[in-house]
N, C-alpha and C positions, 0 to 999 in steps of 0.2 A: 411861827406856828403852822404847820402842813394844813391844807385843807381838808375838810372831813369828807370821808369817801359818802358819794351820794348813791343812793338806792336807784336800780333801774326801774323804769315802768314795766308792768306788766308784760308788753308787747315786745319788748328787747329781751331774746334769750340769754342766758348768763355765757354762752359758748361764744358770744358775740362781744364780748367785753363790757365794760361799765361806761355808763355817761360821765361825761367830764364833770368835775365837781363845781366848778363854777358856769356851766352853761343855764342861761336862764331859760325859763318854762315855754315861752313863746314859740321860739323855734323849734325846741323838743315837741310840742304840740302839732306844729306843721308838719315836721318829720312822720310823726306817727299816724296823721291822716293820708298824706301823699303815699306813704309806704304801702298803707293797706291797698290802696288803688292800683299802685304797680306790682304788688304782689300777684293780684288776678290777673294783670298784663302779662306778667312773666309765666304765668301758669298757661295762658292759652298757647304762648309761643313754645313750652316745654311739653306740652301734649303733642305736638307734631313731632317732636323728636322721640318721646318715648313709644308712641304708638305708630310711628312709621310702618312698620311691617304689617300689622292687620289693617291699616287703612290703605297701604298698597295692594294687598289681595284682595279687599273687598271692591274696591273701585279701579282694579285692574291696572294699577300703575306699574309698568315693567321695570325690573332693576337696571335695564340699559338706560333708561329715559329719567330715573329718579333726580339725577343732578339736573338735568334742564327742565324738569316740571317744577324743582323746588326755587330753581334760579327765577322762574316767572314769578312763583309766589312772592320771593324777597322783593322784585320788582316792584311790588304794591305798596312798597313804603314809601318811593319816589315822591308821590303827591303828598307826602307829609311834608314837604319843603315850603309848600304853597300855604300849609294849614298854619304851621309854627310860628313864623311871622307876624300872624294875626295876634300874638299873644303880646307883642311890641306896641302894637296900637290899641287893642281893647282890653288888655290885660291878662295877666297869667292864669288868674282864677276861672273865669270863663271858657276860655279855650281848653284848658285842663279838664273841667267837668264835662264839656261835651265830647272831648276825645275818649274820656273814659266810658262814658254811656254808649257811644256808637261802637267802641270796641266792644262791649258787652254784648249788644245787640247781635252783631256780625259773628259773634262768637256763638252766640246760641243758635245761629241759623245754620252755622257749619254741620250741626247735627242730622240737619234735614237734606243735605245734597245727596244727590243719587247719580252723579257722573263724573269723570274726574274733571271734566271742564267747570262744572258747578263748584267743585272743591276747590280747585285752583283759582277761580274768579273770587270768591267768597273771602279765601283765605289772603288772598293778595289784598283786597280791601279791609280786612283786619289788621294787616301790617301798617297801613296808612296811618291809622289812629294808635296803633301801638307805638310807634315811634315818636308820633305827634305827643301823645301822653308822657313818655318816659324822658322826652327831650325838655317838656315843661315842668315836669318835676324837678328836674336837675337843676333848671333855673331858679325855682322857686326856693329850694335849699341852698344853692350857692348865695343867692340874693339875701337870706333871712340869716344864715349863720355867721358868727363873727369870725373874723380873719384866722385867728388862734385854732379855731374849731370846725373850720370850712371842710378840711380833708376828711375829719371824723363823720361829718355829717353825710356829705357824699357818699363815702364808704358805707355808713350804716343804711343809706338809702338802698344804695346796691344789694347790702347783705341781706338786708329784710325783703327786697323785692325778688332775689334769687331762692326764697324759701317758697317761693310759688312753684318752683321747679320740684321741691320736695313735696309740696302738694299734690303737684301731678304725677309723680312716682308714687306716692301713695295710693292714688285711685288707679292707676294703671297697674298696681300689684293685683286689684281685686277686678281685671277687666273682664274675666272670662264668670265673674258673679253677679256684675253689672246687667241691667234689662239693656238691651241693644249694643253692648260691647263698647267700642271706642266713641260711638256716638254719645253716650251718657257722660263722657268727660267733658264734651263741648257743652253741655246743656249747664254745668256748673259756671260757665260764662255769663250767665244772667246774673249772677250774683253783683257784680257793682252796680247794676241798673237799679236793683231792689234797695243798693245802699246810697242811693242819690240824694235820698233826704239829710241823711247823716253827713255825707260830704258837703252838701251846702251849707249845713248849720255850722260844722266846724272849722271849713277852711276858709281864711281870708285872703285878700290881696296883698302882695309883698308891700313892706314899706318902702323900698327902692323905688318900684313902679309908681305908687302912690306920689312920692316926692317928683318924679319924674313928670307926671302929668300936671303938676302944680309949678312948675318953673318953666316961665316963659322962653319959648325957642327951643326946647328940649324936649319936644315931643317924640313917640315913636318914629317920625319920619315919613312925610308925605301924606297924601290923601287917601282915603280909603282904598281908591282906585288902584293904588301901586302896589296894594298886598292881594297875592293871588296871580303876580307877575314875578318877573325876574329882579324887578328895581331894587328889593332890599337886598339881594345878593349881590349886585353891581356896585351898590353903596358901600356895603361893607367889604369887598375886595379891593375897592379903590381906596378904602382908608387904613385897610390892614392888610397889603397884598402878600407879605413875607408869612405872616401868621397865617392866613388863611390857607395858602398853598401848604404849608409845613404841615399843619395840623390835618388839611384834607388828605394828603398824602398818606399821614400816617394813619387815620382812621380807614383808609382804603384798604391800607397793607395789611393793619391789624385784623379786621373783619373778614377779609378774603383768607387768612391763615385761621381763625379760630372758628368763625360760622361752619365751614365745612367739617372740621375736627368734631365738633360737639353734634352737629346734626345727623351724623351716622353712627354716633355709640349705640344707639338703642338697636339699630339695623345691625351692626357688627356684631355685639355681644349675643344677640340672639340667633343669628344667621350663622354666624362662624364658630363662635364658641358654645353654642347650643344652650346658652342661657335661657330659663323660664322669665315670664314678666316679673314673678316676684324677685329672682335673683338681680335681675337689673335693677328694680326699684329699691331693693336693700343697699345696693352699692351706691345710688344718687341720694338716697336720704343719711343712712349710716356716714358712710365715708364723706359724701359731700358736704355735711355738716362742718367737718374740718377744712375742707377745701374753701368754702364760702368765708371763712375766717379772713381769706386774702383781702377781701374786699376792704374790711375794717382796717386790717393790718396795713394796707397801702394808704389809706387815709392818714392813719396815726403816723405811720413812717415817713409819709410825705410832709405832713405838716412839722416833723420834727429833723429828718434829713434832707428835706427838698423832693420835689416831685420829679425831677429830671432824674436823680440818681436811682431812686427806687422803681421808677417805671421802666428804666433802661435795664435794671437787673430782673424784673419779672419777667420782660417779653423776651429778653434774652434766653432766658430758661425754658420758656414755654414749648417750643419744638422739641425738645429732649424727652420732655414728659410725653408729647405726642407719639414720637416714635415709639417709647415705650409701651404704651396704651395699646397701641396697634399691632404690637409685635406677635400676638396671636397665641400668648400663653395666658391663661385665665389668672393665676398667681399675679403675673407682673402685670396684667391689667389692672388688678384691683389695687397694687401697689403704686401704679402710675397715676390712678385718677386723681388722689389728693395733691400732688403738685400741680397736674394739670389744671384742674379746677382753681387752685390757689393762685398760681401765675396768670392766669386768663382772668379772672375776675380782679385780682388787684391791678393787672395792668392797664384794664378798661377803665378803671375807676380814676386813675391818673389822667389818661386821655381825655375821661368825660369831665374831669375836674377843669383841665385847661379849656377845654371847648367852650366853658362859660365864663372863667377867671380872666382870658386874656382880651375880653372885648367889654365895651362901655354898656351900661344898662339900656340905653336906647337902641341898641342892636343884638342885645344878649339873646333874645330868642332866634332872630335870625341865624346868628351864628350857632347856637344848640341846633337848628334846623340843618344847616350846612353840614355840620359834623355828621347829623344823623343820615343824611342822604348820602354822604360819601362812604360811611359805613355800609350802607343797603347796597351800593354800588359795588365795593369790596367784596361783600357776601355774594353777591351774585356771581361777579368774577371768580371767586373762590371756587364754588359749585361749578360752574364752566369750566373751569381748570380740570376738575376732578371728572366731569364727564368727558372731557376732550381727551385725558388720559387714557380713558377707556375702563368701564364698570360693568363688563359682563357678567361679572361674579363679584362676591365677597371678598375672595381673596385679592383681586385687582384694586378692589375700594381701600381694602387695606394698605396697599402699597401706595397708592395715590394721595391719600389725606393727609400722611406725615409730611411728604414733599410739599404739599400746598400750604402746610403749616409754618414752614421757615420763612413765610412772609413777613412775619414779626421783626425780622432782622432789618428790614426796610427802616420801620419806626424807629427801632434803636439807633440807627444812623443819622436819623434826622431830629432826634431829641434834644442835642447841643444846639439847635437853632431855637430854641424857645427861650424866653426870660424865666427866671426862677418866679414861682409865685407864692411859695408858702409864707404865712403869717404876713402878707401885704395887703392892704386893703384894695377892695376892687376897682376904685377910682384911681389908685395910685398904678397899679397894673396898667389899666387901660391906656393911661396916659404917658407911659413910659416909652 
């Protein structure tokens, strides 16, 4: 007899698919709590994409320097590597909660900056805790979900988090009616801080970490003084050199391709195509809803057909959609948006899954942090490549960005080096 279809909780929209019928309530509850926090983290990141043009105008950020300035902002995520490994020693829950609160406070503070330097510094610090929070959320979902539905869980986390970009787009569409314009968008960033009592009450520690702390000789590794140094990374690379290098190179290449592609979408459509904020928001919200289905699709297909096969397919198709988006014709741009988002979100889900599945519990936080930092360095490299190409005007920008987007092919070539992880227990994967 086939299992009865399960009704989705209210916070999972129908277009993201259905909850697996045999999934227990505990991992589903954890998914709901961390997804809410990640949604607001993604919201803050999306504001800079949506509102880049009005921010640049008011703070006098020159077009020719946008790539360089945004690269400096992205570098703010590098210190996250010294934050995320703390989750291997003190627990996933406390580090996740602190990261969420600090990100909310810094996002709120962005609303009050008055100079380009202040904006860059505050947003750079915001990136530190954005990367830390999302990396640890991924670890928690990976550890709590059963092997047969782990891809679905990671995909749904990314899909629900991506709805933060939709919320940002909705707010941005009303930017001319909001008091203080783009600054009002960052005031919303305080919401996760206000929700802290809810997060503390509903979010527990992962079972795998609790088991780790009660297993003699299996602690997170080293004394408290080793955390905040390079020691955890060196230990990880010594134990898994090939996996670390292949994963780091893949994350670097994919981020260097995707970040510039999406970072300039709002600026391109408004400056080159003459779209209004409402038109851009409509594309992100309406068509983006179809695109972010790629997160769950990648997880489900990865659980069924394998992470490697699906990852190579999605990452291989991304540059084609990027070239079409920046072709310069509104109709083509609209059509290209869906596959571009679909392939980008799906490909990143596969890589993010691998970043936690390939390593043991004692080093999973460190591995996730390492992957996030390589993504950050890749994003900075991609923005610098766009800057080096020459972005004196939007037309040059539209030529440079799709070329940089071809970096995903590096990851496609590296995928055969990874072991297949679908429907295997984490302990079996890390021991292989």
